[in-house]
C-alpha angles and dihedrals in degrees: 000000000000122000131171118187126195093332117187129180122190127182120203120204107176106297093345117097119194120194107209097171124024116191101323117180133172143128129227119199127212111281098022123140107212136172123200110208136184144131123268109294094023094118098252094124091049089050091049090054091051094046089049093051088241091121137014127233124250088233139349136063133284117188121184117182091339095311123117101232096182091063097050128116121242091260092050091049090051089052091051091050091052100043110023106034128055111201128209116183133194092242094049092230094221123160106251102220095039128094123246089252094054092044089055092046095053099093088050091054089056090047091054099243117161119262091246092054092044093053094044094048094043091053090048096053094042088054089049090059094044100258101113090127095048102057094115096041120114118230091255088061092057134078120240091260092050091049090053090049088054087051090051090049089051090051089056096048097092093043091242128198091236138017110220114196120188111202089323094178097040094108097040135093118241096264092053091044088060089048093054093045089050088057093049090049091050092049091048091050087054090057105268119143108230131188118186123193108206146148092202116101090200089060095044090050089064093059126082097232131030124201111192120203124198123175092347095307134098107256096176139003109190132174120205115248 
């Protein structure tokens, strides 16, 4: 389903060359629940941007559902981001003066779905994350955990191939971290493929496979027994 092969990413700043990723390779199958861990500067954010089609590698191959992502045009990458990848960010990225329902519907607006379908699907995914009674609430009427659940619902709205979550519990207290990880576990049990970028061992311990990056290379790739 997802395969990256000998991915490198190098940044040049004048005469200074920084290697962020150095020959990273792995595969993720449909239905896996994976965390990518590493300390600051390990390359995990760079890898997240490549997996999310937000950036392209310097060299190497990235195949998602049989398509070579690293060779795509900007328009093709935008299409992949809208239809194939559901994003969840640490800062929620919700529109402030917009209801939970309309926040969730936004990717479907860009994809050209009818208003009827947008509303129906937004209600469905908000119910799936336990926010059936909050569909008309504005973000300032929601707790941090509830905001992140709206963001997760939004990530599901286009029925993506993968959900890619970047430090999704970074702004949350411990109790709400457990709540969000419970939702990811539930979604994975329902068949969703989930990749979480995190530096928190407590978060990684809830996933079924942990890929550890150090200095731009994979140090460990462990599946839970």
